[in-house]
Residue, then its C-alpha position, 0 to 999 in steps of 0.5 A: x490583363x492577366x498579368x495586372x490581375x496577378x499583381x494586384x492580387x499578389x499585391x494584396x496578399x503580401x499587404x494581407x500578410x503583412x497586416x497580420x505579421x505586424x499585428x502579431x509583432x505587436x501583441x508579441x511587444x505588449x506581452x513582452x512588456x507586461x509582468x510575468x504572471x506568477x508561477x501556479x502553486x505546484x501542489x507540493x506532496x507532504x514528506x513521508x515524515x509528515x504523514x501520519x498513519x491512519x486506521x483505515x479497518x477495525x481489528x476484525x477487519x485486519x485480521x480477516x483482510x491481512x493477518x489470516x490470508x498470510x497465515x493461512x495453512x493453505x499456503x503451505x499444506x502440512x508435509x507439502x513442498x511450496x515448491x510444488x503446491x498447486x496453489x496459483x501463487x504458484x508463479x513467479x511470486x509463489x512457492x517459498x518467495x510466497x511463504x517468505x512474502x506471508x511472513x514479512x507480511x505478518x511482521x509488518x502487520x504487527x506494527x499495524x496492531x498497535x496502531x491508536x485509534x484501532x476499535x475491535x469489531x464491537x466498537x471498543x478500543x484496541x487495548x494497546x495499553x494493555x502489557x498483554x497486547x504488547x507482548x503478545x504482538x512481539x509474540x507475533x513479530x517474532x514468530x513471523x521472523x522466525x517463519x521468514x527464515x524458516x522459508x528462507x532455508x526451504x525445510x518443511x521441518x523448519x516450517x512446520x515448527x515456525x507454524x506451531x510457533x505462529x499458531x501459538x502467537x495468535x491463541x496467545x492473544x485470541x484466547x484473552x480477548x477474541x474467544x468470547x461467547x458475546x461479540x460485545x466482550x470481545x477486546x476486555 
């Protein structure tokens, strides 16, 4: 009796399994006969050449966010060797490397100063078409390159000379466009 029940149960399991296997096989054949779905269009990132520079900050924000922090005299206190600085930047990217990186950042920031569409804090356009603006931006770039070379030399006298040149480059522009009694008169 037990053997007979076992055979019936085993037969049912086999038939059930075969039924599902057949159903799945038929479903697979149906899929094989239908056309392949079109591949999803991958969102293709634009090439670097297709990207256009965008202005994200006004001149004041650019100065406060990039130029001032990288020209900060506290990064290299006068008569102090950057490798001995108590500054938290005196880690892997600190010391002389921080001075080199700041000089490079200032040089790169010169490119941002000539980007069309930037406004001054008072809403006036940055005077990028004024010949003095171009001359002063080039002065910043040249002083930044010299600051980089000075940092590479790890010579404090060279750094102090380069810091003076950077200060002059900044003052040239600020004296003409920033140092105004009224904010509304800046960039004029």
